[in-house]
NUZA-576755 format. One record per residue: residue in one letter; residue number from 1; x, y, z of N, C-alpha, C in turn. Coordinates in steps of 0.02 Angstrom, whole numbers, plus 50000, padded with zeros to 5 digits. Atoms other than C-alpha are relative to their C-alpha. Layout:
<drenmis>
A:NUM:X:Y:Z:X:Y:Z:X:Y:Z
...
</drenmis>
This chain:
<drenmis>
M:1:50004:49950:50060:56072:56585:55467:49926:49999:49981
F:2:50073:49993:50010:55909:56652:55403:49993:50021:49923
V:3:50017:49981:50064:55833:56669:55229:49934:50042:50018
L:4:50059:49953:49992:55708:56821:55235:49974:50015:49930
E:5:50039:49988:50055:55583:56821:55099:49945:50049:50004
L:6:50050:49947:49994:55493:56976:55062:49944:49987:49934
T:7:50043:50004:50057:55331:56970:54960:49962:50071:49999
Y:8:50046:49934:49999:55247:57133:54903:49933:49986:49998
I:9:50076:50006:49989:55066:57157:54946:49968:50063:49980
A:10:50030:49930:50025:55047:57333:54871:50027:50010:49929
P:11:49974:49986:50071:55068:57410:54695:50071:50022:50002
I:12:49932:49976:50004:55239:57443:54637:50021:50066:50015
E:13:49984:49926:49988:55225:57623:54648:50001:50015:50073
R:14:49994:49989:49930:55202:57610:54840:50069:49970:50016
I:15:49934:50024:49987:55357:57503:54842:50057:50041:49986
D:16:49949:49959:50026:55459:57618:54747:49998:50068:50044
A:17:50000:49943:49954:55398:57766:54856:50037:49987:50068
A:18:49966:50015:49942:55473:57674:55006:50068:49968:49995
L:19:49935:50039:50022:55632:57602:54915:50059:50041:50036
A:20:49935:49963:49972:55759:57744:54971:50007:49986:50074
E:21:49995:50016:49931:55719:57708:55153:50010:49927:50013
H:22:49988:50066:49992:55719:57525:55131:50074:49984:49986
V:23:49933:50012:50018:55891:57534:55055:50046:50027:50059
A:24:49962:49974:49948:55958:57647:55194:49994:49945:50068
W:25:50006:50050:49948:55885:57513:55319:50043:49944:49987
L:26:49958:50058:50018:55973:57369:55219:50074:50023:50020
D:27:49934:49976:49994:56136:57476:55223:50023:49993:50078
A:28:49987:50009:49924:56119:57488:55417:50016:49933:50025
H:29:49994:50071:49984:56107:57300:55437:50065:49965:49974
Y:30:49931:50019:50039:56251:57273:55312:50055:50020:50050
A:31:49943:49963:49962:56354:57388:55422:50010:49965:50069
S:32:49997:50030:49927:56308:57294:55584:50026:49928:49992
G:33:49974:50069:50011:56360:57126:55504:49940:49945:49999
V:34:50052:50051:49996:56185:57044:55510:49977:49984:49927
F:35:50016:50018:50066:56148:57051:55320:50067:49982:49957
L:36:49944:50023:50042:56257:56956:55199:49989:50008:49920
A:37:50019:49993:50066:56165:56972:55035:49924:50022:49993
S:38:50066:49980:50004:56006:57043:54967:49986:50017:49928
G:39:50011:49990:50071:55913:57068:54800:49925:49991:49987
R:40:50067:50008:50020:55752:57080:54706:49992:49930:49976
K:41:50024:50061:50030:55651:56918:54657:49995:50020:49926
V:42:50014:49989:50072:55634:56892:54468:49943:49947:49996
P:43:50028:49928:50009:55493:56931:54428:50003:50044:50069
R:44:50005:49958:49943:55487:57086:54541:49941:50001:50037
D:45:50059:49999:49953:55365:57035:54667:50024:49994:50076
G:46:49975:50006:49937:55481:57037:54818:50072:49998:49997
G:47:49929:50006:49992:55652:57012:54880:50032:49946:50044
I:48:49974:50052:49963:55767:56894:54971:50059:50034:50039
I:49:49948:49976:49959:55890:56939:55115:50027:49942:50035
L:50:49969:50052:49970:56021:56818:55180:50034:50036:50070
A:51:49986:49967:49928:56046:56860:55372:50037:49950:50046
V:52:49967:50041:49949:56161:56785:55511:49976:50029:50069
G:53:50024:49978:49932:56111:56783:55689:49984:49931:50033
D:54:50014:50057:49962:56073:56658:55835:49931:50008:50025
D:55:50060:49987:49966:55910:56735:55892:49943:50018:49952
R:56:50052:49987:50053:55756:56722:55784:49954:50056:50022
A:57:50037:49944:49971:55668:56846:55893:50030:50063:49970
K:58:49964:49943:50032:55796:56975:55844:49989:50007:49932
I:59:50009:50000:50080:55783:56934:55655:49918:50020:49991
E:60:50058:49980:50002:55598:56956:55675:49988:50075:50017
E:61:49999:49931:49985:55618:57121:55756:50027:50050:49950
I:62:49967:49958:50059:55729:57180:55622:49952:50005:49935
T:63:50054:50004:50062:55602:57125:55485:49937:50055:50016
R:64:50065:49952:49984:55461:57232:55580:50027:50071:49993
S:65:49977:49934:50016:55579:57383:55565:50012:50026:49937
D:66:49992:49978:50072:55596:57375:55381:49947:50050:49976
P:67:50050:49948:50016:55516:57533:55309:49949:49969:49955
F:68:50056:50034:50041:55424:57413:55186:49950:49973:50045
S:69:50047:50023:49950:55349:57330:55337:49952:50049:50030
V:70:50025:49950:49969:55309:57487:55422:49950:50035:49957
A:71:50052:49977:50043:55225:57554:55266:49945:49954:49974
G:72:50039:50060:50020:55132:57388:55244:49995:49979:49933
V:73:49998:50023:50070:55189:57353:55075:50029:49930:49985
C:74:49972:50067:50005:55271:57183:55107:49978:49958:50054
E:75:50014:50051:49948:55249:57026:55210:50070:49964:49990
Y:76:49946:50036:49999:55396:56924:55267:49995:49925:50015
S:77:50001:50068:49973:55428:56739:55275:50076:49992:50027
I:78:49930:50006:49971:55579:56688:55388:50016:49921:50000
T:79:49982:50067:50002:55672:56522:55358:50061:49991:50036
E:80:49933:50011:49968:55807:56474:55478:50025:49934:49980
F:81:49971:50057:50023:55933:56348:55423:50074:50002:50031
V:82:49930:50005:49986:56105:56281:55477:50046:49994:49936
A:83:49957:49991:50055:56237:56328:55352:50063:49953:50016
T:84:49950:50046:49991:56352:56174:55358:50058:49996:49946
K:85:49951:49995:50060:56428:56203:55185:49996:50080:49978
T:86:49998:49940:50026:56486:56366:55109:50056:50003:49958
V:87:49945:49989:50030:56601:56432:54980:50055:50023:50043
P:88:49945:49986:49948:56771:56469:55056:49990:50075:50019
A:89:50006:49929:49980:56741:56659:55057:49949:50005:50064
M:90:50053:50000:49946:56595:56618:55178:50019:49941:50060
E:91:49980:50051:49950:56690:56489:55285:49988:50026:50071
H:92:50012:49971:49935:56673:56603:55438:49931:49987:50028
Y:93:50065:50002:49981:56487:56585:55436:49976:49917:50005
R:94:50022:50070:50002:56486:56387:55427:49981:49980:50079
Q:95:50034:50022:49933:56384:56302:55574:50009:49931:50009
Q:96:50008:50069:49991:56380:56143:55653:49929:49979:50019
L:97:50071:50018:49980:56224:56037:55672:49997:49988:50072
P:98:50009:50011:49926:56154:56030:55847:50011:49924:50015
S:99:49996:50069:49981:56197:55862:55941:49935:49975:50023
</drenmis>
């Protein structure tokens, strides 16, 4: 599982100009089953996306395709973790620690 942290590097007006495309991009990755949750950070200086996958390179490719990335208005930090505990509703996403 991955935590994708976006940090805005442009004025909020440029963020807002790319927002509709960014939301459509989010929707596509929710539909494909890669994204589980997302939202703005407080204060509004970026966002967080919770993503599933086994291939970090694929996740990096996805972040590069974000309209925010393409427009040069954000940077991504990607943290991979093993989700060994979840709420019951996310039981399907639980993982085992590697041996």
